[in-house]
C-alpha positions in Angstrom: 46.0 -7.3 1.8 43.1 -9.8 2.1 41.6 -7.8 4.9 41.5 -4.7 2.7 40.0 -6.6 -0.2 37.2 -8.0 2.2 36.5 -4.5 3.5 36.2 -3.1 0.0 33.9 -6.0 -1.1 31.6 -5.3 1.9 31.5 -1.6 1.3 30.7 -2.2 -2.4 27.8 -4.6 -1.8 24.4 -3.3 -2.9 22.1 -2.3 0.0 19.4 -4.7 -1.1 21.9 -7.6 -0.8 22.8 -6.6 2.8 19.1 -6.2 3.7 18.2 -9.6 2.3 21.1 -11.2 4.2 19.9 -9.6 7.5 16.3 -10.7 6.8 17.5 -14.3 6.2 19.4 -14.3 9.4 16.5 -12.9 11.4 14.0 -15.4 9.8 16.3 -18.4 10.5 16.5 -17.3 14.1 12.8 -18.1 14.6 12.3 -21.7 15.5 10.3 -24.0 13.2 10.2 -21.7 10.2 11.2 -22.4 6.6 12.5 -20.0 4.0 10.0 -18.8 1.4 12.4 -20.1 -1.3 11.9 -23.6 0.1 8.1 -23.5 0.6 6.1 -25.9 -1.6 2.6 -25.8 -2.9 0.0 -27.9 -0.9 2.4 -28.1 2.1 1.7 -26.6 5.4 4.6 -24.2 6.4 5.5 -21.8 9.1 7.3 -18.7 7.6 8.7 -15.5 9.1 9.2 -12.3 7.2 8.6 -8.6 7.0 5.5 -7.0 5.5 6.6 -5.1 2.4 3.2 -4.3 0.8 -0.4 -4.2 1.9 -3.5 -4.2 -0.3 -7.0 -3.9 0.9 -9.7 -5.0 -1.6 -13.2 -4.0 -0.5 -14.7 -5.3 -3.8 -14.6 -8.9 -2.8 -17.7 -10.2 -1.0 -16.7 -9.2 2.5 -13.4 -7.6 1.5 -9.9 -9.0 1.8 -6.5 -7.9 3.1 -3.4 -9.0 1.2 0.2 -8.6 2.5 3.4 -9.3 0.6 6.0 -10.8 2.9 9.7 -10.9 2.3 12.2 -13.1 4.2 15.3 -12.4 2.2 15.0 -15.5 0.1 11.8 -14.6 -1.7 8.3 -13.1 -1.4 5.0 -14.6 -0.6 1.4 -13.2 -0.5 -0.6 -13.7 2.7 -4.3 -13.1 2.2 -7.1 -12.8 4.8 -10.5 -13.2 3.2 -13.6 -11.6 4.6 -11.7 -8.8 6.3 -11.5 -5.1 5.7 -9.2 -4.4 8.6 -6.7 -6.4 10.7 -5.1 -4.9 13.8 -1.3 -4.6 13.7 -0.8 -5.5 10.1 1.4 -2.6 8.8 4.3 -2.0 6.5 7.6 -3.1 8.0 6.1 -5.3 10.7 7.6 -8.7 11.4 5.1 -11.5 10.7 5.2 -15.2 11.5 2.4 -17.0 9.6 1.4 -20.6 9.2 -0.9 -22.3 6.7 -1.1 -24.3 3.5 0.8 -22.8 0.6 -1.1 -22.4 -2.6 -0.6 -20.8 -6.0 -2.2 -17.5 -6.6 -2.4 -15.2 -9.7 0.7 -15.2 -11.9 1.8 -18.4 -10.2 2.9 -16.6 -7.0 2.9 -18.5 -3.8 0.3 -17.5 -1.3 -1.3 -18.6 2.0 -5.0 -17.9 2.6 -6.3 -17.1 6.1 -3.2 -18.1 7.9 -2.6 -18.3 11.6 -0.3 -15.4 12.4 1.8 -13.6 15.0 3.2 -10.1 14.8 6.6 -9.3 16.1 9.2 -6.6 15.8 11.0 -6.7 12.5 14.7 -6.8 12.3 16.4 -3.5 12.3 16.8 -2.2 8.7 14.8 -5.2 7.4 
């Protein structure tokens, strides 16, 4: 009976919960990273996640590229100033980035001009 209840619970879970859980497992598998939910302002962090949104703003002095990254525990904005293009940055890409966490507009966490590495995202991330 317990097996059947577990199976029904798994099948009834919302897709976004399953996706978040897979993202968390994937991000935890990358050595030296911390979850976005545990990142603190003014601290240097290494974070792994998947790019969910990209915004290019050519109005700033030399332009900027902004990516919203999700690791299953939360979202963080990664912003490259002085850039209008950045090779490999695309929706759904896996991204490891490192830099000092700050507070952006609407009190959202962000990292400016991080060191970064692209990698394959987890399946269905």
